[in-house]
Each structure stands twice: as structure tokens, then as C-alpha cells.
C-alpha positions, -999 to +999 in steps of 0.1 A: -113-125+167-112-086+167-093-073+139-083-040+125-100-034+090-107-008+065-138-004+043-132+014+010-159+033-008-157+050-038-175+086-038-198+104-059-201+137-046-220+169-061-201+197-076-204+212-042-194+188-028-163+182-048-153+218-041-153+212-006-137+179-004-106+199-026-109+223+000-100+203+029-072+182+010-058+216+005-064+230+038-044+195+052-016+203+025-016+240+035-012+227+074+015+203+067+037+230+048+030+258+072+043+233+101+074+223+082+084+259+075+079+265+111+100+233+123+128+246+101+129+279+111+131+267+147+158+246+138+177+275+119+175+295+149+190+267+171+214+268+146+223+303+153+217+301+191+247+269+196+270+291+172+264+325+187+257+318+225+270+284+226+235+266+237+204+260+219+174+278+237+144+274+211+122+245+213+118+223+177+080+211+174+085+175+169+052+161+179+019+164+168+007+180+198+036+203+196+026+212+162-008+214+172-004+236+200+017+262+179-010+259+149-035+269+173-020+299+184-008+309+153-035+302+129-060+333+133-028+353+113-014+328+086-052+310+080-075+337+086-100+313+066-094+283+085-127+283+097-139+272+061-127+236+072-133+211+096-105+212+119-094+177+111-083+188+081-056+207+092-050+182+122-044+155+092-015+172+078+000+184+109-002+142+119+013+138+085+041+159+092+047+146+127+051+110+115+074+118+089+097+139+111+093+106+134+102+082+109+130+107+096+149+109+135+138+071+140+159+063+109+189+084+115+194+072+149+194+034+136+160+024+153+140+023+120+147-007+096+147-006+056+157+021+034+170+054+048+142+081+056+149+118+044+136+149+059+099+156+052+098+179+021+073+206+010+040+194-008+031+207-038-007+211-052-011+189-081+019+170-074+018+157-038-014+130-029-046+148-021-057+133+012-070+143+050-086+124+077-114+126+108-111+113+138-134+128+158-164+143+149-202+125+136-192+107+103-195+075+094-221+055+073-259+073+068-274+048+051-270+018+025-258+046-005-242+076+016-214+083+041-215+115+065-187+136+064-181+166+089-184+201+073-191+180+034-225+162+041-241+135+033-223+121+001-236+092-021-213+064-030-208+042-063-209+010-045-237-001-014-225+002+019-243-026+033-209-048+043-203-025+069-237-012+079-250-049+088-217-055+109-224-016+129-261-027+132-252-057+145-228-047+173-199-061+156-180-030+141-168+002+152-156+029+130-123+044+143-115+067+118-121+081+079-089+087+054-108+107+022-082+107-008-082+114-045-070+089-067-075+092-108-098+122-097-120+100-081-123+105-044-128+077-021-136+073+018-116+044+040-132+037+072-106+024+097-129+001+120-127-026+147-142-053+138-153-087+154-147-116+126-161-151+126-149-169+094-149-203+088-121-227+096-101-239+057-118-267+043-087-287+041-069-281+074-047-308+068-035-300+039-005-277+028-002-258-004+033-245-021+030-209-038+058-202-063+051-164-074+067-152-106+059-133-138+050-156-165+021-170-140+008-146-110+012-180-091+019-220-097+002-242-067+021-275-058-016-287-068-007-284-106-028-249-109-020-219-126-031-187-122-028-164-150-009-130-143-034-100-153-003-079-172-022-051-165+005-024-173+017-040-202-015-044-222-023-005-214+009+003-228-005+010-265-031+031-250-003+049-228+019+058-252-010+074-275-019+092-248+014+102-235+026+114-270-012+137-271-004+153-239+032+162-253+020+179-282-006+197-261+019+210-237+040+219-263+012+238-279+004+254-244+040+266-239+057+277-270+086+296-255+098+265-238+114+246-270+130+257-299+130+253-331+136+215-332+115+208-303+140+204-277+131+216-243+152+250-234+169+246-201+157+263-175+124+269-190+092+247-172+061+247-191+038+264-166+003+265-187-019+239-189-046+237-212-080+225-206-074+197-230-042+188-215-057+187-177-082+163-200-058+141-212-037+140-178-070+126-163-073+101-188-041+088-183-044+090-144-075+068-150-052+040-172-031+039-142-052+035-118-071+005-136-037-011-143-032-008-102-067-020-094-064-052-117-036-068-099-048-060-067-084-080-073-066-110-090-043-113-056-074-106-034-091-137-051-061-156-051-051-150-012-087-155-001-090-189-018-056-200-007-066-191+030-100-206+027-089-237+013-058-248+027-044-251+068-007-244+057+001-217+029+040-218+021+054-185+000+088-180-010+105-144+010+116-128-022+136-095-022+112-076-049+133-045-042+171-065-053+153-080-081+140-050-098+177-032-089+192-060-103+172-069-137+169-044-169+139-019-177+114-046-190+120-068-156+116-042-136+084-032-150+072-069-151+080-073-113+063-043-103+031-053-130+030-089-111+033-074-069+051-105-060+055-090-024+016-082-022+002-118-019+022-126+009+009-094+029-022-106+022-017-141+032-003-132+062-034-116+078-060-140+059-046-170+071-044-160+106-083-149+104-094-186+091-069-201+119-044-211+091-007-212+090+019-192+068+052-202+062+079-179+044+108-199+030+138-178+036+150-160+005+181-178-009+159-215-005+167-234-033+133-241-045+136-244-085+170-259-086+161-287-061+141-317-076+108-321-059+109-358-067+142-372-052+159-336-031+191-336-057+203-301-064+217-282-092+244-260-090+235-239-115+202-230-130+195-206-154+165-185-161+160-199-197+155-232-184+116-235-182+117-271-175+135-289-147+155-323-160+169-342-128+197-361-137+195-382-102+160-395-109+152-387-147+120-366-134+110-342-160+088-315-146+078-275-152+103-251-137+076-234-116+059-266-106+088-282-090+094-250-070+058-254-054+061-285-050+096-279-029+078-252-010+046-272-002+073-301+012+089-276+034+055-273+056+064-310+070+095-294+087+074-269+104+048-290+116+073-308+131+082-282+154+046-275+162+052-236+148+021-235+129+000-236+159+016-202+172+014-186+135-025-191+142-023-173+174+003-144+169-005-139+131+029-138+124+045-157+093+064-189+103+099-193+091+117-221+085+148-209+108+124-216+138+121-252+129+159-257+129+166-248+091+198-230+100+182-196+087+177-165+107+140-157+118+129-121+109+101-104+132+074-100+110+035-095+114+000-089+101-006-057+085-041-036+081-063-057+059-080-032+030-112-044+016-136-030-008-169-019+008-179-004+039-210+007+058-229+035+080-227+046+116-222+081+131-191+070+146-178+081+180-148+102+187-115+074+186 
């Protein structure tokens, strides 16, 4: 089975390599800002022509090919230093701009689902994400501990690249592109590869499991197992408050003219000076946030892998996490974001397909918590404060989350009766009960690119 998969490595560059990486990221940002300014100028010219001449004549470079053509014609004038970096850095910035323009036009025309996308904004240094991408040239894994990047050199990695290197040497993987990004002061390289996978079938192919995700526990399985929530952001709260207060004091000390005698910010004045101590504190804050993001990711990755490799059918509930965040208070919103409730479903979608299993998604309004898993009787109301489910019909007393997980597991038999789970294993698309005759609208779904930690080396061919 051939899939598109990413291998991500943390880099350990030398000081000279760090400067070159930052220069390439700045080149991508410069090209994106130049292209955005050029597009705005063309739109302004078209508006003037339509108002004065009655018809617009100026063409607007909206695609990557058009933006790249205009950049090549004007780069010697606007960026005489462009040869210091790889041409791929400028192409990456223009590609990001083209994607943003395309998403804006599709959203405006109704061709894009989800929240409305606005017009691309200018990327600011220190605010925007630092990244660039290679699609052509000699890049890949040069050894078990180094990766090769054009114009950067052979960069050491913090972790071995054996996992990807062995697949490349065996001809089971081919690198398509390499994306270099900076997160919390550390540089990472992510290789997008076309990989031949031969994952073993689930250990219990005929057994289904229901997974109830929540805030108190990361997941509760229908088998009775409970997976603890790392609560990384909540545990880091005390340290974050201490560091943020320190950063505020250092910011005030470096910009005394921006605050009055009472310490209040003066309107219209923005602190511009950042001392060395303030920058060091900001880096520590970024590392704390990065750790708070990585801990739930690791827990969800382990849980999804265990579920996909153990059970033939996994049933999860399709929760509207964005709606829950909008409806809840600040504490609930923080807990939902910390738990990453929607990420588990995304990972299960492709991991179940890799192993030939099935992922069944219960509809958003499925009454998994209100329905008794023993007799099937449903309650009209069930408050969130009731953590123990008590059935008045059969007198069953059971934990609320375990009851919901068992109801989800029972839903798998309805889908299995329709034969939809076999198609799910082939198409890598989550099966929703609407296709099994429950009267729920079926929504289009699909697997996304998997992101695994680890990578290997080869000299990649042009994609």
C-alpha cells in the first residue's frame, strides 16, 4: 500500500547554518510580501481602469506560475541579493501566497467549505511562522545523523534518521519535498515521502471498540480502559504565569516611555525595544508552549496506533470541537484545546486504513451519553454534572463515559450489517452511520497526510 507520509526531524545546525536557515526563511517571507504588494497594485490598477476606462486591462498574477514569472522579471531590481539563497526559498514564499489567494477566491465563490477565508496578509518578521520548502535539487538524508539541504549543507539531527534511511535504501520510499521550519527556537526538517507500507492486520479483526473522548480523561474505551489526559497546558500554567510576568517587567524596563506613572500602557505607543533578557525570556516561554503542545500529540499518537493495531473496527463520535469552544467558558475552552479532541479522529482515519481496519464516526447529535447501554432506553436530559448514569428502566448504574463508549461500540454492528466497513478499509474514508440507514446525512471525509517523527536520507530527485 503506497501512502504519502511525512518524516520530521529536529535539526542541530551550527551557528553558520543557523544564519543561512534564517536567511532562507527571510527570503521566503520577502518574496511573499513582494508578491502580495504586486497583486494589490494590480487590483488597484484594475479598479482605476474600470472606473475611468470602463474596462479592466491589467492582469492580476493569481497563480504560482504567474507570480513566479513576475518575480523572475523583477528580482534583480527589488532584491539584488537574491543569489545568496536558494531559488526554492523564493518559490516557497510565492507558493504560500498563491495558496492563500486561491483559498480566498474559493471561499468567496462558495467552492470552499468551512469558515470564510480572508485576503492574505503581509508576513511580519518575528510574528509569522518561519519556514521554506524544497521541491527540486539535491536534498534528503546524507547519513544516519545528517540531512542534506541545498545552500545550507549537511545538517546534523538530534535524532537518528535510520527509520527513513532504511526505507530509502530498500526502495520503499521516495522523497517528494522537504519543508524546513522554526518552532520555539528549534529548526525542524519534514520530508514528504511516498512510502510503501505493509502494516500487519489488527490483532482482533472481528472486535469493535467504542472510544469516548473528553476532558477529564483523554479517552474511555468500551473495554473499560481509561487513558489519562496529560493536561500539559494546565500543569505548565504556574510556570507560564511566572515567565510572562517576568517578560512584562523586562518589557516595561526597556520601554519606559510607553507607560505612565501607574504602569498603564499609553495609547498609541507600542514597546519597540526588546532587550537581550527579554528575548531570552520569550524563548523560554515559547519552549514551554511547545512542550505543552508536544505532550498531547505524543499521547494521541500512541493511543491511535494502539487502537488501530488492536481492533478491526473503531467507533468514535464526531464532535464539533469549534462549537464547544464557542459555547463554553474560558476554562472549558482551554481544556478542550488542551485535550485536542478532534486530533484523535484525524489520526485514526489513516491508521485504520493502513492496517485494513474500519473507522466509524457517530453523528454529532448521537445520544451516546443519554442512552442506556444495557436496555437502550434514552433520557430526555442529562446534565454534565451527572458523572454516573442511572437507568430508571433496567436500574443499571454505570460511569457516564463508559456508558457512552459502550453505546458507540454497539453502533459498529449497524454499520457492519450494511457491509460499509469493507469499503472503508479500501477508500480510507471514515464510515458514518448515515450510510447504514440511520437517517443521518453522510459527509465527505478522507485521510490526511500522516506525520511521524523520524526521517531518513537519500539524495532526492526533483519532484
